[in-house]
Each structure stands twice: as C-alpha cells, then as structure tokens.
VEXFI-761979 format. One record per residue: residue number from 1; residue in one letter; x negated, y, z negated of N, C-alpha, C in turn. Coordinates in steps of 0.05 Angstrom, whole numbers, plus 5000, padded with zeros to 4 digits. Each point is the difference from the previous one (the first is absolute). Example, Ala and Ser with C-alpha at 12.3 -4.5 7.8 and 13.67 -1.06 7.14 Angstrom:
[1, a, [4736, 4886, 4844], [5018, 5024, 5000], [4982, 5024, 5000]]
[2, s, [5007, 5021, 5014], [4984, 5024, 4999], [5015, 5022, 4986]]
//
This chain:
[1, x, [3047, 5644, 1732], [5010, 5007, 5022], [5029, 5004, 4999]]
[2, x, [5011, 4992, 4977], [5031, 4996, 5000], [5002, 5033, 4989]]
[3, x, [4984, 5003, 4988], [5008, 5027, 4985], [4994, 5021, 5017]]
[4, x, [4986, 4995, 5027], [4991, 5025, 5012], [5023, 5005, 5027]]
[5, x, [5007, 4977, 4998], [5029, 5005, 5022], [5014, 5023, 5006]]
[6, x, [5014, 5005, 4987], [5008, 5030, 5000], [4991, 5020, 5007]]
[7, x, [4971, 5006, 4986], [4987, 5019, 5012], [4992, 4992, 5028]]
[8, x, [4990, 4991, 5003], [5003, 4980, 5041], [5024, 5011, 5019]]
[9, x, [5019, 4996, 4981], [5020, 5004, 5019], [5010, 5039, 5002]]
[10, x, [4977, 5006, 4978], [5001, 5031, 5001], [4982, 5012, 5017]]
[11, x, [4979, 4989, 5007], [4988, 4995, 5023], [5012, 5002, 5029]]
[12, x, [5004, 4993, 5000], [5010, 4987, 5019], [5029, 5018, 5014]]
[13, x, [5009, 5015, 4978], [5019, 5008, 5003], [4983, 5037, 5017]]
[14, x, [4970, 5006, 4979], [4990, 5019, 5023], [4990, 4998, 5021]]
[15, x, [4990, 4974, 4997], [4988, 4994, 5034], [5026, 5006, 5016]]
[16, x, [5032, 5003, 5002], [5014, 5005, 5004], [4999, 5017, 5001]]
[17, x, [4996, 5018, 4979], [5000, 5034, 4999], [4986, 5022, 5016]]
[18, x, [4977, 4979, 5008], [4971, 5005, 5016], [5008, 4990, 5030]]
[19, x, [5009, 4992, 5000], [4999, 4977, 5029], [4981, 4983, 5004]]
[20, x, [4977, 4997, 4977], [4981, 4972, 5004], [5014, 4980, 5003]]
[21, x, [4995, 4984, 5041], [5010, 4973, 4997], [4992, 4981, 4978]]
[22, x, [5022, 4977, 5002], [4995, 4984, 4996], [4995, 4979, 5022]]
[23, x, [4984, 4974, 4978], [4992, 4980, 5035], [5009, 4973, 4975]]
[24, x, [4994, 4975, 5010], [5000, 4972, 4993], [4989, 5005, 4977]]
[25, x, [4975, 5011, 4992], [4986, 4988, 4977], [5022, 5014, 4982]]
[26, x, [5019, 5023, 5013], [5012, 5017, 4969], [5026, 4984, 5003]]
[27, x, [5005, 4988, 5011], [5026, 4971, 4997], [4983, 4986, 4981]]
[28, x, [4973, 4985, 5010], [5003, 4976, 4982], [4987, 4997, 4973]]
[29, x, [4992, 5034, 5001], [5009, 4999, 4971], [5018, 5004, 4984]]
[30, x, [5018, 5019, 5009], [5022, 4988, 4988], [5014, 4976, 4986]]
[31, x, [5004, 4992, 5013], [5008, 4974, 5001], [4991, 4981, 4983]]
[32, x, [4963, 4999, 5004], [4990, 4984, 4980], [5007, 5008, 4979]]
[33, x, [4998, 5025, 4991], [4998, 5012, 4972], [5025, 5007, 4975]]
[34, x, [5027, 4998, 5023], [5029, 5002, 4994], [5004, 4961, 4988]]
[35, x, [4994, 4983, 5019], [5006, 4970, 5008], [4976, 4981, 4987]]
[36, x, [5000, 4988, 4976], [4975, 4985, 5006], [5010, 4976, 5004]]
[37, x, [5017, 4985, 4978], [5012, 4980, 5006], [5029, 5002, 5013]]
[38, x, [5004, 4983, 5012], [5031, 5001, 5027], [5006, 4964, 5003]]
[39, x, [5023, 4996, 5006], [5007, 4970, 5009], [5035, 4996, 4996]]
[40, x, [5001, 4973, 5023], [5027, 4995, 4996], [5008, 4991, 4968]]
[41, x, [5018, 5015, 4991], [5024, 4996, 4977], [5020, 4976, 5001]]
[42, x, [5027, 5006, 5018], [5016, 4979, 5006], [5011, 5012, 5024]]
[43, x, [5011, 4982, 5017], [5022, 4996, 5021], [5027, 4996, 4990]]
[44, x, [5006, 5033, 5003], [5039, 4987, 4987], [5010, 5009, 5025]]
[45, x, [5024, 4972, 4994], [5030, 4984, 5020], [5021, 5026, 4989]]
[46, x, [5002, 4986, 4967], [5026, 5012, 4995], [4982, 5022, 4975]]
[47, x, [5019, 5021, 4986], [4986, 5025, 4983], [4990, 4982, 4971]]
[48, x, [5018, 4971, 5005], [4997, 4989, 4969], [4976, 4997, 4989]]
[49, x, [4981, 4990, 5033], [4984, 4986, 4992], [4976, 5020, 5004]]
[50, x, [4999, 5030, 4990], [4985, 5029, 4996], [4985, 4989, 4986]]
[51, x, [4974, 5006, 5004], [4981, 5009, 4978], [5017, 5011, 4965]]
[52, x, [4997, 4996, 4976], [5003, 5021, 4987], [4986, 5025, 5010]]
[53, x, [5023, 5005, 4983], [4990, 5042, 5004], [4989, 5007, 4974]]
[54, x, [4969, 5004, 5009], [4983, 5013, 4969], [4981, 5014, 5023]]
[55, x, [4996, 5009, 5032], [4990, 5021, 4997], [5014, 5018, 5027]]
[56, x, [4989, 5018, 5000], [5019, 5020, 5024], [4985, 4983, 5021]]
[57, x, [5033, 5012, 5019], [4997, 4982, 5033], [4997, 5020, 5022]]
[58, x, [4990, 5006, 5011], [5001, 5012, 5029], [5013, 4985, 5024]]
[59, x, [5015, 5002, 5019], [5016, 4995, 5017], [4999, 5002, 5028]]
[60, x, [4993, 4977, 5026], [4996, 5011, 5014], [5026, 4999, 5020]]
[61, x, [5011, 5013, 5013], [5024, 4992, 5020], [5008, 5016, 5021]]
[62, x, [5016, 4986, 5019], [5007, 5010, 5024], [5004, 4979, 5024]]
[63, x, [5005, 5003, 5021], [5010, 4986, 5012], [4979, 4977, 5018]]
[64, x, [5006, 4976, 5012], [4988, 4983, 4998], [4975, 5006, 5018]]
[65, x, [4980, 4989, 5004], [4977, 5010, 5012], [4984, 5021, 5005]]
[66, x, [5014, 5027, 4981], [4983, 5016, 4999], [4979, 5014, 4980]]
[67, x, [4987, 4977, 4988], [4976, 4997, 4997], [4990, 5004, 4966]]
[68, x, [5025, 4987, 4988], [4994, 5005, 4975], [4979, 4979, 4991]]
[69, x, [4997, 4975, 5015], [4981, 4996, 4985], [4960, 4999, 4998]]
[70, x, [5008, 5010, 5024], [4974, 5015, 5005], [4997, 5029, 4992]]
[71, x, [5016, 5013, 4979], [4994, 5011, 5002], [4987, 5001, 4965]]
[72, x, [5008, 4974, 4989], [4993, 4995, 4974], [4975, 4985, 4999]]
[73, x, [4997, 4987, 5015], [4973, 5002, 5016], [4976, 5011, 5007]]
[74, x, [5010, 5019, 5005], [4985, 5023, 5001], [4989, 5021, 4980]]
[75, x, [5030, 5001, 4977], [4999, 5011, 4977], [4980, 4982, 4982]]
[76, x, [4997, 4978, 5006], [4976, 4984, 4978], [4975, 4988, 5013]]
[77, x, [5001, 5010, 5025], [4972, 4994, 5000], [4988, 4976, 5020]]
[78, x, [5026, 4976, 5002], [4995, 4976, 5013], [5023, 4995, 5024]]
[79, x, [4993, 4980, 5016], [5007, 4995, 5026], [5028, 4980, 5005]]
[80, x, [4996, 4973, 4974], [5027, 4996, 5007], [5008, 4981, 4964]]
[81, x, [5012, 5036, 4994], [4998, 4994, 4964], [5039, 4987, 5015]]
[82, x, [5007, 5020, 5008], [5026, 5003, 5015], [5002, 4977, 5019]]
[83, x, [5013, 4989, 5013], [5004, 4983, 5028], [5013, 5025, 5016]]
[84, x, [4981, 5002, 5015], [5018, 5016, 5028], [5003, 4990, 5024]]
[85, x, [5020, 5005, 5027], [4995, 4991, 5004], [5019, 5011, 5031]]
[86, x, [4995, 5003, 5024], [4998, 5018, 5019], [5029, 4990, 5015]]
[87, x, [5011, 4975, 4988], [5033, 5001, 5008], [5013, 5007, 4977]]
[88, x, [5023, 5014, 4995], [5017, 5007, 4984], [5000, 4972, 4971]]
[89, x, [5016, 5008, 4979], [5010, 4983, 4984], [4982, 4989, 4975]]
[90, x, [4971, 5002, 5014], [4984, 4989, 4988], [5001, 4996, 4972]]
[91, x, [5000, 5012, 4973], [5008, 5004, 4979], [5035, 4997, 4994]]
[92, x, [4996, 4974, 4984], [5030, 4995, 4996], [5009, 4997, 4971]]
[93, x, [4983, 5004, 4989], [5009, 5002, 4962], [4984, 5024, 4993]]
[94, x, [5014, 5004, 4982], [4987, 5024, 4980], [4971, 4994, 4987]]
[95, x, [4981, 5007, 5001], [4980, 4990, 5005], [4997, 5017, 4975]]
[96, x, [4977, 5005, 4975], [4994, 5011, 4973], [4958, 4991, 5009]]
[97, x, [4996, 5028, 4992], [4970, 4994, 5006], [4986, 5021, 4967]]
[98, x, [5000, 4972, 4987], [4977, 5015, 4979], [4972, 5014, 5006]]
[99, x, [5001, 5032, 4986], [4979, 5022, 5004], [4985, 5009, 4972]]
[100, x, [4971, 4982, 5006], [4992, 5013, 4962], [5003, 4970, 4983]]
[101, x, [5013, 4978, 5008], [5005, 4998, 4976], [4973, 4983, 4985]]
[102, x, [5002, 5003, 4975], [4969, 4992, 4981], [4996, 5022, 5005]]
[103, x, [4998, 5017, 5005], [4981, 5023, 5006], [4996, 5017, 4978]]
[104, x, [4968, 5007, 4989], [5005, 5018, 4973], [5006, 5026, 4992]]
[105, x, [5002, 5011, 5023], [5002, 5030, 5008], [5015, 5005, 5019]]
[106, x, [5000, 4996, 5027], [5021, 4998, 5021], [5034, 5005, 4982]]
[107, x, [5016, 5010, 5022], [5025, 4999, 4995], [5014, 4973, 5014]]
[108, x, [5011, 4981, 4984], [5006, 4976, 5009], [5033, 5007, 5007]]
[109, x, [5007, 4994, 5027], [5023, 5002, 5014], [5010, 4970, 5024]]
[110, x, [5021, 5019, 5013], [5005, 4967, 5016], [5005, 5028, 5036]]
[111, x, [4993, 4975, 5020], [5009, 5017, 5024], [5014, 4972, 5006]]
[112, x, [5026, 5019, 5014], [5020, 4978, 5000], [5006, 5007, 5033]]
[113, x, [4997, 4978, 5014], [5014, 4998, 5036], [5019, 4983, 5010]]
[114, x, [5020, 5009, 5002], [5030, 4998, 5007], [5010, 4988, 5023]]
[115, x, [5011, 4977, 5014], [5015, 4992, 5017], [4997, 5033, 5020]]
[116, x, [5001, 4999, 5022], [5011, 5021, 5018], [5028, 5005, 5014]]
[117, x, [5020, 5010, 4997], [5021, 5007, 5015], [5005, 4997, 5021]]
[118, x, [5020, 4999, 5010], [5003, 5010, 5033], [5006, 4972, 5022]]
[119, x, [4974, 4978, 4985], [4984, 4982, 5019], [5036, 4968, 5019]]
[120, x, [4992, 5021, 5021], [5026, 4987, 5026], [5006, 4973, 4993]]
[121, x, [4975, 4982, 5002], [4982, 4974, 4989], [5018, 4991, 4992]]
[122, x, [5002, 5000, 4964], [5006, 5006, 4975], [5034, 4981, 5007]]
[123, x, [5001, 4979, 4988], [5036, 5000, 4992], [5015, 5021, 4984]]
[124, x, [5025, 4987, 5009], [5014, 5028, 4979], [4992, 4996, 4968]]
[125, x, [5005, 4973, 4999], [5003, 4985, 4976], [4967, 5020, 4986]]
[126, x, [4982, 5000, 5018], [4965, 5002, 4987], [4993, 5025, 4993]]
[127, x, [5024, 5016, 5024], [4995, 5034, 4993], [5023, 4998, 4977]]
[128, x, [5015, 5000, 4989], [5021, 5005, 4982], [4979, 4990, 4972]]
[129, x, [4992, 4982, 4996], [4979, 4986, 4983], [4976, 5031, 4992]]
[130, x, [4992, 4997, 5020], [4978, 5028, 4998], [5009, 5036, 4987]]
[131, x, [5041, 4993, 5011], [4999, 5028, 4998], [5004, 5000, 4970]]
[132, x, [5013, 4971, 4986], [5001, 5004, 4974], [4988, 4994, 4972]]
[133, x, [4968, 4985, 5017], [4981, 4990, 4995], [4978, 5040, 4987]]
[134, x, [5002, 5013, 5028], [5002, 5039, 4984], [5017, 5013, 4995]]
[135, x, [5020, 4991, 4999], [5016, 5028, 4983], [5001, 4977, 4974]]
[136, x, [5002, 4980, 5001], [5003, 4997, 4967], [4975, 5006, 4995]]
[137, x, [4966, 5004, 5007], [4984, 5000, 4989], [4995, 5037, 4996]]
[138, x, [5013, 5010, 5012], [5009, 5032, 4996], [5015, 5000, 4976]]
[139, x, [5015, 4985, 4999], [5022, 4997, 4978], [4997, 5004, 4968]]
[140, x, [4977, 4963, 5005], [4996, 5006, 4968], [4968, 4998, 4996]]
[141, x, [4977, 5009, 5013], [4985, 4988, 5004], [4988, 5042, 4976]]
[142, x, [4998, 4990, 4983], [4988, 5022, 4977], [4969, 5009, 5009]]
[143, x, [4992, 4989, 5003], [4977, 5010, 4995], [4988, 5009, 5036]]
[144, x, [5016, 5002, 5015], [4994, 5017, 5033], [4990, 5018, 4987]]
[145, x, [4988, 5016, 5007], [4985, 5024, 5003], [5001, 5021, 5030]]
[146, x, [5006, 4986, 5022], [4995, 5008, 5025], [4989, 4991, 5019]]
[147, x, [5025, 5004, 5022], [5006, 4988, 5016], [4998, 5018, 5031]]
[148, x, [4977, 4989, 5003], [4998, 5002, 5039], [5009, 4994, 5017]]
[149, x, [5013, 5016, 5013], [5019, 4991, 5027], [4976, 5002, 5019]]
[150, x, [5007, 4976, 5026], [4976, 5008, 5012], [5023, 5012, 5031]]
[151, x, [4990, 5024, 5013], [5007, 4994, 5027], [4983, 5011, 5035]]
[152, x, [5009, 4981, 5006], [4972, 5005, 5020], [4996, 5031, 5014]]
[153, x, [4988, 5008, 5000], [5001, 5026, 5014], [4991, 5000, 5020]]
[154, x, [4993, 4980, 5023], [4997, 4998, 5026], [5022, 4996, 5012]]
[155, x, [5019, 4989, 4992], [5044, 5005, 5005], [5006, 5015, 5007]]
[156, x, [4987, 5025, 4974], [5022, 5018, 4985], [5032, 4997, 5003]]
[157, x, [5002, 4987, 4986], [5031, 4989, 5001], [5003, 4979, 4972]]
[158, x, [5017, 5016, 4994], [5027, 4984, 4974], [5003, 4977, 5013]]
[159, x, [5004, 4987, 4982], [5008, 4971, 5019], [5030, 4988, 4971]]
[160, x, [5022, 4987, 5017], [5009, 4995, 4984], [5000, 4986, 4974]]
[161, x, [4981, 4982, 5004], [4988, 4983, 4970], [4983, 5026, 4980]]
[162, x, [4998, 5019, 5013], [4980, 5022, 4980], [5025, 5012, 4979]]
[163, x, [5022, 5001, 5018], [5018, 5016, 4991], [5014, 4975, 4973]]
[164, x, [4999, 4972, 5008], [5014, 4990, 4988], [4984, 4990, 4966]]
[165, x, [4967, 5012, 5002], [4996, 4998, 4982], [4999, 5023, 4983]]
[166, x, [5000, 5025, 5008], [5012, 5030, 4989], [5030, 4998, 4979]]
[167, x, [5014, 4977, 5016], [5034, 4991, 4983], [4991, 4982, 4990]]
[168, x, [4985, 4975, 4995], [4989, 4993, 4981], [4989, 5014, 4969]]
[169, x, [4982, 5022, 5009], [4985, 5008, 4983], [5018, 5027, 4984]]
[170, x, [5021, 5007, 5008], [5026, 5015, 4996], [5022, 4989, 4976]]
[171, x, [5004, 4976, 5006], [5016, 4980, 4995], [4993, 4990, 4970]]
[172, x, [4965, 4993, 5009], [5002, 4995, 4961], [4993, 5032, 4976]]
[173, x, [5001, 5016, 5023], [5020, 5021, 4976], [4975, 5003, 4980]]
[174, x, [4969, 4998, 5003], [4980, 5003, 4978], [4989, 5028, 5008]]
[175, x, [4995, 5017, 4984], [4973, 5020, 4993], [4976, 5007, 4997]]
[176, x, [4990, 4974, 4982], [4983, 4981, 4988], [4981, 5000, 5023]]
[177, x, [4997, 4991, 5028], [4975, 4999, 5013], [5002, 5023, 5030]]
[178, x, [4978, 5002, 5005], [5002, 5014, 5026], [4999, 4987, 5031]]
[179, x, [5009, 5031, 5010], [4997, 4976, 5027], [4975, 5014, 5024]]
[180, x, [4999, 4995, 5009], [4971, 5015, 5014], [5010, 4983, 5031]]
[181, x, [4986, 5017, 5026], [5002, 4995, 5027], [4978, 4998, 5009]]
[182, x, [4991, 4968, 5003], [4965, 5002, 5027], [5019, 5008, 5028]]
[183, x, [4983, 5015, 5012], [4991, 4996, 5023], [4992, 4983, 5023]]
[184, x, [5002, 4976, 5003], [4973, 4987, 4997], [4998, 5007, 5042]]
[185, x, [4976, 4993, 4997], [4977, 5003, 5025], [5010, 5023, 5007]]
[186, x, [4981, 5014, 4988], [5000, 5034, 4999], [4982, 5010, 5013]]
[187, x, [4975, 4983, 5005], [4975, 4997, 5016], [5011, 5003, 5029]]
[188, x, [5014, 4994, 5015], [5018, 4981, 5019], [5021, 5034, 5010]]
[189, x, [5007, 5018, 4987], [5013, 5016, 4999], [4991, 5029, 5016]]
[190, x, [5004, 5021, 5005], [4996, 5027, 5002], [4998, 5004, 4979]]
[191, x, [4997, 5023, 4989], [5010, 5020, 4975], [5031, 5013, 5002]]
[192, x, [5008, 5009, 5022], [5023, 5012, 5007], [5014, 4979, 5002]]
[193, x, [4999, 4975, 5004], [5022, 4978, 5011], [4996, 4992, 4967]]
[194, x, [4986, 4995, 4977], [4999, 4995, 4982], [5017, 5025, 4983]]
[195, x, [5008, 5025, 5001], [5007, 5015, 4976], [5041, 5008, 5030]]
[196, x, [4995, 4989, 5012], [5031, 5005, 5015], [5020, 4974, 4993]]
[197, x, [4972, 4968, 4989], [5009, 4978, 4988], [5008, 4999, 4971]]
[198, x, [4983, 5027, 4995], [5003, 4994, 4955], [5028, 5025, 5005]]
[199, x, [4999, 5011, 5036], [5028, 5024, 4985], [5027, 4983, 4997]]
[200, x, [4986, 4977, 5016], [5038, 4988, 5015], [5001, 4980, 4970]]
[201, x, [4979, 4985, 4985], [4994, 4983, 4967], [5014, 5022, 4985]]
[202, x, [4994, 5031, 4997], [5004, 5004, 4978], [5030, 5022, 5006]]
[203, x, [5019, 4996, 5012], [5021, 5011, 5006], [5013, 4978, 5001]]
[204, x, [4996, 4971, 4996], [5024, 4974, 5007], [4996, 4994, 4966]]
[205, x, [4978, 5002, 4993], [4996, 5002, 4966], [5023, 5017, 4987]]
[206, x, [4997, 5030, 5018], [5015, 5007, 4982], [5034, 5001, 4988]]
[207, x, [4999, 4985, 5032], [5029, 4994, 5009], [5011, 4980, 4971]]
[208, x, [4982, 4980, 5005], [5005, 4976, 4981], [5022, 5008, 4969]]
[209, x, [4981, 5029, 4989], [5027, 5012, 4979], [4973, 4998, 4976]]
[210, x, [4994, 4968, 5002], [4974, 5000, 4971], [4988, 5020, 4981]]
[211, x, [5002, 4989, 4979], [4976, 5018, 4992], [4971, 4993, 5008]]
[212, x, [4998, 4963, 4994], [4977, 5000, 5015], [4987, 4993, 5029]]
[213, x, [5028, 5002, 5016], [4988, 4997, 5024], [4984, 5041, 5011]]
[214, x, [5037, 5015, 4993], [4981, 5027, 4995], [4977, 5007, 4989]]
[215, x, [4989, 4983, 4986], [4975, 5008, 4980], [4976, 4971, 5015]]
[216, x, [5012, 5006, 5019], [4968, 4976, 5013], [4983, 5017, 5009]]
[217, x, [4975, 4982, 5009], [4970, 5020, 4998], [5002, 4983, 5020]]
[218, x, [4985, 5005, 5027], [4983, 4999, 5029], [4985, 5007, 4992]]
[219, x, [4978, 4961, 5016], [4981, 5001, 5000], [4988, 4989, 5036]]
[220, x, [4964, 5009, 5001], [4998, 4991, 5024], [4979, 4985, 4998]]
[221, x, [5007, 4977, 5007], [4968, 4969, 5009], [4999, 4987, 5015]]
[222, x, [4992, 4984, 5002], [4992, 4976, 5027], [4983, 4976, 4983]]
[223, x, [5010, 4981, 5006], [4971, 4973, 4983], [4979, 4997, 5024]]
[224, x, [5010, 5012, 5021], [4972, 4995, 5018], [4972, 5015, 4997]]
[225, x, [5004, 5034, 5003], [4990, 5013, 4989], [4989, 5011, 4975]]
[226, x, [5021, 4989, 4977], [5006, 5003, 4972], [5001, 5026, 4994]]
[227, x, [5016, 5023, 5017], [5007, 5025, 4991], [5028, 5004, 4988]]
[228, x, [4989, 5006, 4967], [5017, 5001, 4981], [5006, 4983, 4976]]
[229, x, [4969, 4987, 5017], [5000, 4979, 4963], [4994, 5007, 4982]]
[230, x, [4979, 5038, 4997], [5007, 5014, 4974], [5014, 5010, 4985]]
[231, x, [5027, 4999, 5016], [5028, 5026, 5000], [5012, 4975, 4984]]
[232, x, [4998, 4967, 5006], [5006, 4988, 5001], [4999, 4993, 4973]]
[233, x, [4975, 4987, 5001], [4989, 4997, 4965], [4997, 5019, 4975]]
[234, x, [5013, 5023, 5003], [5002, 5025, 4994], [5033, 5001, 4983]]
[235, x, [5000, 4988, 5019], [5041, 4993, 4998], [5007, 4985, 4971]]
[236, x, [4980, 4975, 5008], [5008, 4982, 4995], [4989, 5002, 4975]]
[237, x, [4978, 5008, 4989], [4982, 4999, 4980], [5011, 5018, 4978]]
[238, x, [5025, 5021, 5003], [5010, 5021, 4987], [5027, 4989, 4984]]
[239, x, [5001, 4970, 5018], [5023, 4988, 4988], [5004, 4971, 4994]]
[240, x, [4964, 4993, 4992], [4997, 4983, 4987], [4973, 4999, 4986]]
[241, x, [4992, 5025, 4996], [4977, 5004, 4979], [5016, 5023, 4988]]
[242, x, [4982, 4988, 4965], [5005, 5032, 4984], [4988, 5024, 5011]]
[243, x, [4975, 4991, 4998], [4995, 5021, 5009], [5004, 5034, 5006]]
[244, x, [4981, 5014, 5000], [5032, 5031, 4996], [4987, 5009, 5032]]
[245, x, [5025, 4999, 5016], [4994, 5016, 5025], [5003, 5018, 5007]]
[246, x, [5002, 5016, 4982], [5010, 5034, 4999], [4975, 4999, 5017]]
[247, x, [5011, 5023, 5028], [4972, 5023, 5011], [4994, 4971, 5022]]
[248, x, [4993, 4973, 4999], [5000, 4979, 5024], [5024, 4995, 5019]]
[249, x, [5019, 4990, 4991], [5026, 5004, 5012], [5005, 5023, 5006]]
[250, x, [4993, 5008, 5023], [5027, 5022, 5000], [5025, 5009, 5003]]
[251, x, [5007, 5012, 4995], [5030, 5017, 4996], [5016, 4978, 5032]]
[252, x, [4984, 5016, 5015], [5011, 4986, 5037], [4987, 4984, 4999]]
[253, x, [5014, 4978, 5004], [4977, 4964, 5012], [4989, 5014, 5023]]
[254, x, [4975, 4989, 5003], [4982, 5008, 5025], [4998, 4971, 5015]]
[255, x, [4994, 5008, 5030], [4995, 4978, 5010], [4966, 5011, 5019]]
[256, x, [4974, 4987, 4997], [4976, 5018, 5015], [4997, 4986, 5021]]
[257, x, [5008, 5015, 5020], [4988, 4984, 5021], [4967, 5017, 5018]]
[258, x, [4983, 4977, 5007], [4973, 5001, 5001], [5002, 5023, 5026]]
[259, x, [5027, 4999, 5021], [4999, 5028, 5020], [4982, 5023, 4996]]
[260, x, [5012, 5000, 4957], [5006, 5035, 5009], [5014, 5014, 4990]]
[261, x, [5024, 4983, 4996], [5031, 5007, 5001], [5010, 5011, 4975]]
[262, x, [4986, 4990, 4974], [5011, 5007, 4971], [5018, 4987, 4991]]
[263, x, [5018, 5011, 4984], [5026, 4981, 4984], [5016, 4997, 5011]]
[264, x, [5021, 4989, 4987], [5030, 4994, 4998], [5009, 5012, 4988]]
[265, x, [5020, 5027, 5017], [5017, 5010, 4979], [5019, 5016, 5010]]
[266, x, [5018, 5004, 4979], [5028, 5013, 5015], [4988, 5017, 5007]]
[267, x, [5019, 5022, 5027], [5002, 5018, 5007], [5012, 5017, 4982]]
[268, x, [5015, 4998, 4971], [5008, 5020, 4994], [4984, 5008, 4972]]
[269, x, [4978, 4992, 4998], [4971, 5004, 4981], [4986, 5025, 5016]]
[270, x, [4998, 5014, 4973], [4996, 5023, 5016], [4971, 5018, 4981]]
[271, x, [4995, 4980, 4995], [4979, 5019, 4972], [4963, 4990, 5015]]
[272, x, [4996, 5011, 4997], [4969, 5000, 5012], [4987, 4988, 4983]]
[273, x, [5006, 5006, 4977], [4974, 4995, 4978], [5014, 4972, 4976]]
[274, x, [4996, 4984, 4989], [5012, 4988, 4981], [4972, 5001, 4975]]
[275, x, [5009, 4999, 4961], [4983, 5005, 4983], [5002, 4965, 5003]]
[276, x, [4963, 4995, 4997], [4985, 4978, 4987], [5003, 5002, 4970]]
[277, x, [4994, 4976, 4987], [4996, 4987, 4977], [4993, 5037, 4973]]
[278, x, [4988, 5006, 5010], [4994, 5025, 4984], [5017, 5026, 5007]]
[279, x, [5011, 5006, 5012], [5021, 5014, 5004], [5004, 5015, 5026]]
[280, x, [4962, 4989, 5013], [4995, 5015, 5014], [5009, 5002, 5033]]
[281, x, [4996, 5019, 5016], [5020, 4995, 5039], [4974, 4989, 5003]]
[282, x, [5009, 4987, 5021], [4975, 4985, 5018], [5017, 5002, 5034]]
[283, x, [4991, 5000, 5016], [5010, 5009, 5030], [5010, 4978, 5013]]
[284, x, [5023, 4997, 5007], [5013, 4986, 5017], [4991, 4988, 5029]]
[285, x, [5008, 4975, 4997], [4979, 4980, 5029], [5019, 5010, 5027]]
[286, x, [4999, 5001, 5022], [5012, 5014, 5016], [5026, 4972, 5006]]
[287, x, [5015, 5012, 5000], [5035, 4975, 5007], [5000, 4989, 5019]]
[288, x, [5017, 4983, 4994], [5007, 4990, 5033], [5024, 5003, 5000]]
[289, x, [5017, 4996, 4981], [5028, 5018, 4988], [5012, 4974, 5005]]
[290, x, [5001, 4959, 4985], [5009, 4989, 5014], [5024, 4990, 4958]]
[291, x, [4984, 5006, 4987], [5012, 5000, 4979], [5022, 5007, 4978]]
[292, x, [5010, 4982, 4998], [5026, 5007, 4983], [4996, 5019, 4981]]
//
C-alpha cells in the first residue's frame, strides 16, 4: 500500500477535477494508509532536550487556541494523541510525535506541535520562554521541512501573535523549509468570507517581504469536518517522502472544499491547463482564488 500512496493522491486530484465529492470514508482511507504508527516521542521545554535530528519534521504553529492539536489529531486519525482543551494554553511544551517509526516501507517523519503564542494568562516569563524555544527551533533545526501556520478563518483577522510568528520565521533567515498557511474552521465560513480573508493574508505576507512569506501557500481546512485532510497530506508527503510527486503535488497548492468550491490558488494564475507527468494537459478545477 505504501508504494500506491502517490497514485492515490493522483486519484484524489482527478476527483477534484471531475468534482467528485469526498466523504468520511475517503478521509479515513487517507489517514490509515499514510500513517500506520504514531506516538508521542518527547515533550520539550528547552531545545537541547529535543530528539536527535534524524527524520524530516513538520511543524504546526499559531496563536493559542487556534486548533493546532485538533488538526494533528485529525490528520493521523486519532482523537487524543495531541491533548486538546477548550481553554487556551493547553500545549505548554514543544511536542514531538513520531510517525511510521520502524515501518518497513512508509516514510518516517515527525509531527511537531508547538506552544501557542499570545496566551494572555501565561506569565511574561513563560511567554518569553516559548518565543525563545520556537525561534531557536526555526534557526537551528535542520530537519525542519515545512511550517503550517494556522489562522482562524471564523475570525477573519490576523492577530499580533500571528505577526510575531512571521517575525520569528524571518529572523531565522533560512530558505530550506517552506511556510504554508492553514485557514482553519473553513467549514464554518462562507466562500466569499474565505476569499476575502485569504486576500488579506496574502497582502500581509507580501508586506513581510521575506522570500518564505511571499512564496507561502494557503490551505482551507477543518479539524471537525476533515476538510483539507487530503491536500495537507499531499503537501506533507511531498516533503517527507522520496517518492516522485511530479504531477501529483500541483504547481499551485489546492484546498478542496466538499461544497464544490474547487481549489485554492492565486488570482494571478491565468492558466487553464497544466501538464501532467506525461506532458499532456488536463483541465483546471474551478478556482476559489485563495492561494498565493
């Protein structure tokens, strides 16, 4: 099954081309076949305590209570792997989760859930400790492959804590990992609201000026409805697997909305066709125009 995962992603893309709706069985199958083993590896207070750098790492970051732990649980098909709470500030350590450790064929990697920034009830000392931990990770961790920054689409607002995270990424002065924006709770937002918020985010990223921010890609996702689970996994697989993702991971990263909204991509992309792995063109999906 592991060798068939890239082909399965290609099937998912064609489902989007043909506007075939996905259901809970589709999302369950994705999770079951991309991650067979997952568990908590280590909770880290200080960076020297972090596990040895030997596997690709995927980070989930954002303000406090934006839903990072819920998204991690949704992706791996668990209900309580990453602890969640209705109260902000539940994650107080940098939590490393190992995926597919010891599996003979599936790629081995780590998911990293970091403390949320902007938690008002945390002491100043604690907040500064979190900033130092996250900022140091961005600078030092060479196995980092992609940072998923979660923004709450239901609020449609970029908060100071979000800009603080962008500053930490810019201060790292690195170009060997990617930034992706996850607009969470997308199932509770109207398409027009999502598009307006994505445009706001896009403009703010361009003002940041860093190459990473300018090239950031935007997803729509929801931990509750599992919306975007397939596109998130396609992105993760493209950075942790040695498999050839040409033609499977689109040039413009998409987010599939099961209400038939189509893909998330930039309004500047005027192409109506793109080549597949054999060099032939195929139809573009209906665009929601949200992606950088």
